[in-house]
C-alpha positions in Angstrom: -17.2 -13.4 16.0 -19.9 -11.0 14.8 -22.2 -11.0 11.8 -19.7 -8.7 10.0 -17.8 -11.8 9.2 -20.7 -14.1 8.3 -19.9 -15.7 5.0 -16.5 -14.0 4.7 -14.7 -16.6 6.9 -15.5 -19.4 4.4 -14.2 -17.3 1.5 -10.9 -16.7 3.5 -10.6 -20.4 4.4 -11.0 -21.4 0.7 -8.0 -19.3 -0.1 -5.6 -20.9 2.4 -3.2 -23.2 0.7 -4.3 -22.1 -2.7 -3.8 -18.3 -2.8 -1.8 -17.8 0.4 -0.7 -19.6 3.6 -1.8 -16.8 5.9 -4.6 -14.3 5.9 -6.1 -11.7 8.3 -9.4 -10.0 7.5 -10.5 -7.0 9.5 -13.9 -5.3 9.0 -15.1 -2.0 10.5 -18.7 -1.0 10.2 -20.4 1.8 12.0 -18.1 1.7 15.0 -18.0 -2.1 15.2 -14.9 -4.1 14.4 -14.4 -7.8 13.7 -11.2 -9.7 12.8 -10.6 -13.2 11.4 -7.3 -14.9 11.0 -6.5 -18.2 9.2 -3.6 -20.3 8.1 0.0 -20.3 9.2 2.9 -17.9 8.7 5.5 -20.1 7.0 5.1 -23.8 6.2 8.6 -23.8 4.7 10.9 -25.3 7.3 13.9 -23.4 5.8 12.4 -20.1 7.0 10.7 -21.4 10.1 9.5 -21.9 12.7 6.0 -21.9 11.5 3.2 -20.5 13.7 -0.5 -20.0 13.4 -1.6 -16.7 11.8 -3.5 -14.4 14.2 -4.6 -10.8 14.5 -1.1 -9.8 15.7 0.8 -11.3 12.8 2.9 -8.9 10.7 2.6 -8.8 6.9 4.8 -7.1 4.3 2.4 -4.3 3.4 4.2 -3.7 0.0 2.5 -0.7 -1.8 0.3 0.1 1.2 3.5 1.8 2.2 2.5 4.4 -0.3 -0.4 5.4 1.9 2.0 6.4 4.7 4.2 8.2 2.2 1.3 10.1 0.8 0.2 11.0 4.3 3.6 12.4 5.1 3.5 14.4 1.9 0.1 15.8 2.6 1.0 16.6 6.2 3.8 18.7 4.9 1.4 20.4 2.5 -0.9 21.1 5.5 2.1 22.7 7.2 2.8 24.8 4.1 6.3 23.2 3.7 5.2 21.7 0.4 2.6 22.5 -2.3 1.0 20.1 -4.6 1.9 22.4 -7.5 5.5 22.5 -6.5 7.9 21.0 -9.2 9.3 17.7 -8.0 12.8 18.9 -8.8 12.6 21.3 -5.9 12.8 18.4 -3.5 14.6 16.0 -5.8 17.3 18.1 -7.4 18.6 15.3 -9.7 15.2 15.1 -11.4 16.1 17.1 -14.5 15.7 16.5 -18.2 13.3 17.1 -21.1 9.8 17.7 -19.9 10.6 17.2 -16.2 10.2 20.8 -15.1 6.5 20.3 -15.7 6.2 17.4 -13.2 4.8 18.4 -9.9 4.4 16.7 -6.5 0.7 16.3 -7.3 1.5 14.5 -10.5 3.5 11.9 -8.5 0.7 11.3 -6.1 -1.8 10.8 -8.9 0.6 8.7 -11.0 0.4 11.2 -13.9 4.1 12.3 -13.8 4.9 10.6 -17.1 7.2 8.1 -15.4 7.8 4.5 -16.4 5.9 2.1 -14.3 9.0 0.3 -12.9 12.7 -0.1 -13.3 15.1 -2.7 -12.0 17.0 -0.2 -9.8 18.3 -3.0 -7.6 20.6 -4.2 -10.4 22.7 -1.1 -9.8 21.6 0.6 -6.6 22.8 -0.4 -3.1 21.4 2.6 -1.2 18.6 5.1 -1.1 20.8 7.8 -2.7 21.8 5.5 -5.6 18.2 4.3 -6.2 16.8 7.9 -6.1 19.5 9.1 -8.5 18.9 6.3 -10.9 15.1 6.9 -10.8 15.7 10.6 -11.4 17.8 9.9 -14.5 15.1 7.9 -16.2 13.5 9.9 -19.1 9.8 10.4 -19.1 8.0 7.5 -20.6 4.9 9.4 -21.7 3.3 12.8 -21.6 2.9 14.5 -18.2 -0.8 14.1 -17.2 -1.1 10.6 -18.6 -2.0 8.0 -16.0 0.5 5.2 -15.5 0.8 3.6 -12.1 4.5 3.9 -11.2 6.8 3.1 -8.2 9.5 5.5 -9.4 7.9 8.7 -8.2 7.5 7.2 -4.7 11.1 6.0 -4.8 12.2 9.6 -5.4 9.9 10.8 -2.6 11.9 8.7 -0.2 14.7 11.3 -0.4 12.5 14.3 -1.4 10.2 14.1 1.7 13.2 13.5 4.0 14.6 16.8 2.7 11.4 18.6 3.1 10.8 17.2 6.6 14.4 17.8 7.6 14.5 14.3 9.1 15.4 10.8 7.9 12.4 9.4 5.9 11.7 6.5 8.3 11.8 8.7 11.3 9.4 11.2 9.7 7.0 8.4 8.8 7.2 7.0 12.4 6.8 10.3 14.2 4.4 12.2 12.0 2.2 9.4 10.6 2.4 6.0 12.4 2.5 7.5 15.9 -0.1 10.1 14.8 -2.7 7.5 13.9 -1.8 4.9 16.5 -0.4 2.3 14.2 1.5 0.8 17.1 3.2 -2.2 15.5 3.7 -0.8 12.0 7.3 -0.1 11.0 9.9 -0.7 8.4 11.9 -3.9 8.4 13.7 -6.0 9.1 11.2 -7.4 11.6 11.3 -10.5 13.8 10.8 -13.3 11.4 8.7 -15.4 13.8 6.0 -12.8 13.8 5.9 -12.3 10.0 4.1 -14.1 7.2 6.7 -15.4 4.8 6.7 -14.2 1.2 8.4 -15.5 -1.9 11.5 -17.6 -2.3 13.8 -15.0 -3.8 16.0 -16.7 -6.5 17.3 -13.4 -7.9 19.0 -11.7 -5.0 18.8 -13.6 -1.8 18.5 -17.3 -2.8 16.2 -18.0 0.1 12.7 -17.5 1.2 12.0 -14.0 2.4 10.6 -13.5 5.8 10.7 -10.4 8.0 12.5 -8.4 5.3 10.9 -6.5 2.4 9.9 -8.5 -0.6 10.3 -5.7 -3.1 13.7 -5.9 -4.7 14.1 -2.1 -5.2 13.1 -1.4 -1.6 15.5 -4.2 -0.5 18.4 -2.5 -2.4 17.4 0.8 -0.6 18.0 -0.9 2.8 14.3 -1.8 3.4 13.2 1.8 3.8 11.4 3.3 0.8 8.5 5.4 -0.2 6.9 2.7 -2.3 7.4 -0.4 -0.1 9.0 -1.5 3.1 6.4 -1.2 5.9 5.3 -4.2 7.9 2.2 -4.2 10.0 -1.0 -5.8 11.3 -4.5 -5.4 10.0 -5.2 -3.1 12.9 -2.2 -0.9 11.8 -3.6 -0.6 8.3 -7.1 0.3 9.7 -5.4 3.0 11.7 -3.6 4.3 8.6 -7.0 4.4 6.9 -8.0 7.2 9.3 -5.7 9.6 7.4 -7.9 9.5 4.3 -11.2 8.7 6.0 -11.4 11.1 8.8 -8.4 13.4 8.1 -6.1 12.2 10.9 -2.7 14.1 10.7 -3.6 15.8 7.4 -7.0 17.4 8.2 -10.4 17.0 6.6 -9.9 19.3 3.6 -6.8 17.4 2.3 -8.5 14.0 3.1 -11.5 15.0 1.0 -9.1 16.2 -1.7 -7.3 12.9 -1.7 -10.5 10.9 -2.1 -11.6 13.1 -5.1 -10.9 11.8 -8.6 -7.9 13.4 -10.1 -6.9 11.0 -12.9 -8.3 8.3 -15.1 -6.7 5.5 -17.0 -7.8 2.3 -18.6 -10.4 1.0 -16.1 -8.7 3.0 -13.4 -9.5 6.1 -11.3 -7.1 7.8 -8.9 -7.2 10.2 -6.1 -4.2 11.6 -4.3 -2.2 8.6 -3.4 -5.3 6.3 -3.3 -7.1 4.3 -5.8 -10.8 4.8 -6.4 -13.2 2.1 -7.3 -12.6 0.9 -10.8 -15.4 1.4 -13.3 -15.6 -2.3 -14.2 -14.6 -5.5 -12.4 -13.3 -3.7 -9.2 -11.2 -5.9 -7.0 -13.4 -4.7 -4.0 -16.4 -6.4 -5.6 -19.8 -5.2 -6.9 -21.3 -3.7 -3.7 -18.9 -0.9 -2.8 -20.0 2.4 -4.2 -18.3 4.8 -6.7 -16.9 6.8 -3.8 -15.0 3.8 -2.4 -11.3 4.3 -2.1 -8.3 2.1 -1.2 -5.0 0.6 -2.3 -3.5 -2.8 -2.8 0.0 -4.3 -2.4 1.8 -6.8 -4.6 2.4 -9.2 -1.7 -1.4 -9.7 -1.4 -2.4 -6.9 0.9 -5.3 -4.4 0.4 -7.4 -1.7 2.1 -10.8 -0.6 0.9 -13.2 1.9 2.4 -16.7 2.9 1.4 -17.8 6.2 3.1 -21.5 5.7 2.2 -21.6 2.2 3.9 -19.3 3.4 6.7 -17.2 0.4 5.9 -13.5 -0.4 6.1 -12.1 -3.7 4.9 -8.5 -4.7 5.4 -7.4 -8.0 3.8 -3.8 -9.1 4.4 -2.3 -12.2 2.7 1.1 -13.5 1.7 0.0 -14.4 -1.8 3.5 -14.3 -3.2 4.5 -17.3 -1.0 3.5 -19.5 -4.0 5.1 -17.2 -6.5 3.9 -14.4 -8.7 1.8 -16.3 -11.3 -1.5 -16.3 -9.4 -2.9 -12.9 -10.3 -6.2 -14.2 -11.5 -6.7 -16.4 -8.4 -5.9 -13.4 -6.1 -8.2 -11.2 -8.0 -11.1 -13.6 -7.6 -10.2 -14.2 -4.0 -10.3 -10.5 -3.2 -13.7 -10.1 -4.9 -15.1 -13.1 -3.1 -14.0 -11.8 0.3 -15.2 -8.3 -0.2 -18.5 -9.3 -1.6 -19.1 -11.7 1.3 -18.5 -8.7 3.6 -20.3 -6.0 1.8 -23.2 -7.8 0.1 -25.2 -8.4 3.3 -24.6 -4.7 4.4 -26.0 -3.4 1.1 -29.0 -5.8 1.3 -29.8 -4.8 4.8 -29.6 -1.1 3.9 -32.3 -1.4 1.3 
């Protein structure tokens, strides 16, 4: 264990059994990497067998999947197959209705497409095609250009990017993004349960604890492969995926720089292309990461944050929904505590 983890291990340990049952923290700083794992994958004997969490454990990455989807979209932009100013309807033909002609692919990536934040597609959909059609039929919920974080645009990109890439969505993600960055164990589910951190007990659809299959209900209805959720991976896989936006892997430096630039603002929110930028107040990555920090979080308790000035990448994977969904405040404080334990000493030593 290196000094990169000094102080952070205690913050992780304090969250086990309270925020999550399993956690992996990976820190990269100036070419040095350190990883710490704690807890166990599934104390629930109904979804066992349990096992100690370690660096090779797989987590449901939830919305970190959007990073791979964004990467595929930008790779197609680099290849001049797509353009950020292209209307979304050109790759999602069913996306038609009042105001929708003005919605571009760029709007989807910046969450300014005017879409509702979420919809219970799983109540009707049983396939990607049905989910995409239902999402495309939804009327705009606000003016195009208004920031509202939304899964619906990324649901539609599942079909739209497959059309543009002329390949099944999962195959395009695997070949063009995951293989391209060396995310060797990252893939869509279902995955071997014994390697996976269990998530929530699903009382709506499955009537059992979920382990090794996607937690998100809409992604589950889409067969586990979706643009907004569905990938499983290790902390090292997420760090590999970070290379897309940090050093331009598979998309080039120009598009990586463009992705990290501020394109939209909302209430205490700043967005790049497919990535979040450090919030103006109370950022979940803590006080010490700079204004240029970028990243993303996932509903299951996953996150990636990077600070170019500090040359720092922090991957924090947990199964926070194991205990249910009513722990937002605890998870928020946990994330801050871990990130500040990592970044605080680096900022102090740099002064």
